[in-house]
C-alpha angles and dihedrals in degrees: 000000000000092000090048093054091050091052091052091052092050091048091050091050091050092050091050093049096046097079093048091048091051091049092051091054093047091048089057094055116119115257112225113219133187124182096264093049092047090053091048092053093045094051091051103036108028112109093221092058091045091052090050091051090049089052090057090050091050093050091050090055089048090052091052089047090055089068092058097086089058091066126072114279109220122187135177119216136179128190137188125189128184114208111226097173119016121228117255119223126195123207117208116220096033098085142040113299117243095030098309122146133235134176126212119248108258121228125214111292096014135099126242113260122205105219093188090071092059134248124271111228132194134037135262099255122047120186132182138164136164149113132295124197133183135174133179115238100177115020113148094174091054092049093052091049088065090061090050090051090054091051089049090058090048090053091050090051091051091048089052090051089050090052091051092049091050090047092050089051093051094046092049093049091046092048091049088049090056091049091049092049090047093049091046089052090052090051093051091043089053089049090050091049091050091049091048092048091050091047093053091047092048092046090055090050091046091052087052091048094244098122135036124257089246090067090051091051092047091049091050091049090051090055092048091049092051093055098068092049091051092048092047091051090049091052091048089052091053092050092048091053091049090053092049093048090050090054091048092051092242132145108268090225092059112109113233134177121201109216121219140036134251089246088069089070097053092095090058095058100085098031094052093046094050095045097046115132110208097193114132094206092113098041107132097212092055091044091053091050090050092050091048089050092053090046091052092049090054089047090056090051090050091051090052090051088063087079090063124090122257128214126198138177122221137177140179136194117183142162122217136186136180129197142150095230140039098250096128094181090065095049119117110217113206119199121227127185138173138175124197147168121223122204120191121189116184111223109161132002103166094265093295095130093046095052091045090057092048090051091053091048091054089049089052090053090050090052091052091052091048090053093052091050092046092050092052091050091048092050089051090050091051092054090049093050092048091048090050091050091050090049091048091053090054091047089049092052091050093045092048091055089042092056092050093049095042092051090051091046092051092051091050092047090049092051092046091053093047091053092045096243094106135055132236089245090062090049093050091047091051090049092051092048091050092050093048094047092051091049091049090049093054093041092054092054091045093050090049093051091048091051090047092051092050089048091053090050091052092048090051095242120151109197 
């Protein structure tokens, strides 16, 4: 029976651990990513984009809060005052003129009171509570601030768009970097495989006494030299994936695999270059400067409105009571209410409003100069990106022909060495040329896609 109970406990523990074991295995599965999926994840999970969206939400709440002063402001207040020294009041006509003195005639059961010394008024405890209300009727400055709040939301939306454009640019460049590292690893792996294949073939010939020991040593050295390049490319691939996962807001330990090769983008080279629109109408930096300029113009109008009169409505309804004790049940609460209109006409403020307007106008001129300078720099950047794309197309054409020729040259060198009419040096040289041409081919496509991504960012495109 004891053995049976132990077996049941072990079975129960296994059943409990099975779901967690299955989850651990599924969590370690490789996540397949293409460019569109990577962009989708980045725009939904990246902290920078989330912060930008929160900024829009915050500005919208601020815009709604700007309407609050237009509504009646109602407050409840309660006051208590303890009289330490009562106020003395003098009544003219009830005493001797010229500072004389007179006492009142006492009645039976009362004390004589000297009126010339004044009469203390008030009681020890003074209570009041009630409601106060106010509402602006004519407030030009307040009305104009609502327009500025709306522009502030527009600016926040444009800044969020700019953050998304920058994020798309970073994710694209990082994704292309992973593809380049992956393609480079394949090139070095292919070079290693060729070196290993040549080494095994030469070793067989050496064992048969057909080649010299020098060829065997050179073949072995070629294999050893190919290993560091392959390991370095593998390490570069790991670092590129870490960078991409950081941009996507993923756990760095999550295994990912970027689908595709750089060669899949070679058909886009000519079409993209020929159909590129270099208009800066959607550039986010210029749009932000334009929005800031409009906001500053509205601010100047609001500052000018400070010269206009304001009219407000106010009202109050309160209850008050005074007593010399704390017997609240005996208190007499007297209501008190008032309604009024307040008109304020600014006449002189020491020149503060005038200088504030002049300061804003100078800021507006600075903003205009900044926009002109930014536009010139952006036009220069566009020319550089287009020139880089044109150069990359030329490099791609040369690299494409180089790959074709180097593959053919390697095959010829391999046949020549097998037939004994060629040397190992020729074969190694052909292998090195093939590796370099393949790397140049991938690098040309990568450089073009990077320049294209930077161009799209400058143009304000989010693809």
